[in-house]
N, C-alpha and C positions, 0 to 999 in steps of 0.2 A: 080397294083392289082396282088396278088399272084395266082399262078396256083394251081390246085387241088393237084398235086404231091408235091408241096412245103408245103402245109398245112399238108398233110399226113406225109411227112418226119419229120416235127416238132413233130407231135403227136407220131409217132413211136419212135423217139429219146427220148422224155420225158416220154412216156408211159401214156400220159394224153391228152385228147381232151377237150379243153375248150368250153364253150357255144359260145364264140365269133368265134372260129374256126368252130364250127358246122354251125353257121349262114353263115360264108363265104363259106363253102362247099355247102350249100343249094343254095346260090346265083350263084355260078359257075356251079352247075349242071343244072341250068335252061337255061344256054346258051351253045353254042357249045364248046366241049372239044375234045381233041385227045385221041387216044387209050392208050397212056401212062398214061394220067390222069385217064382214066377209070380203068386201071389195078391198079393204086395206090389206088383208092377209094375202089375197091374190096379187096385189101390187108388190108386196114384199117378196113373194115367191119369184115373180118376174124379175125384179131387181137383183135378187140373189143369183138367179140363173144367168143373167147377163153380166154378172161380175161387179155390179155397182154397190152391192152390199156383201161384205165378207162375213162368214160365219165362224165364230170362235171354235165351235165344235169341230168343224172341218179342218181348221188350222191345227188344232190339238191332235186330231187323228193323223194328219199328214206328218206332224212332228214325231209322233210315236212310231209311225211306219219307217221314217227315215232313221230313227235311232235303232230300230230293230235290224235294219239292213246293214247299217254301218257299224 
């Protein structure tokens, strides 16, 4: 099982957070994690808010919204 920081490192390196990785993060955040994992998660949130990491889930939601409108 990957640690939170490993999932974050992969997302930061690729600039992309997959739905699978988001699900893994949710699972790991429900159990105990250390301060380094917490810091990594906060970094990921910041990078996503600033647009340096794209979220597959948001892209899929946006695509569904566009197809429903058009």
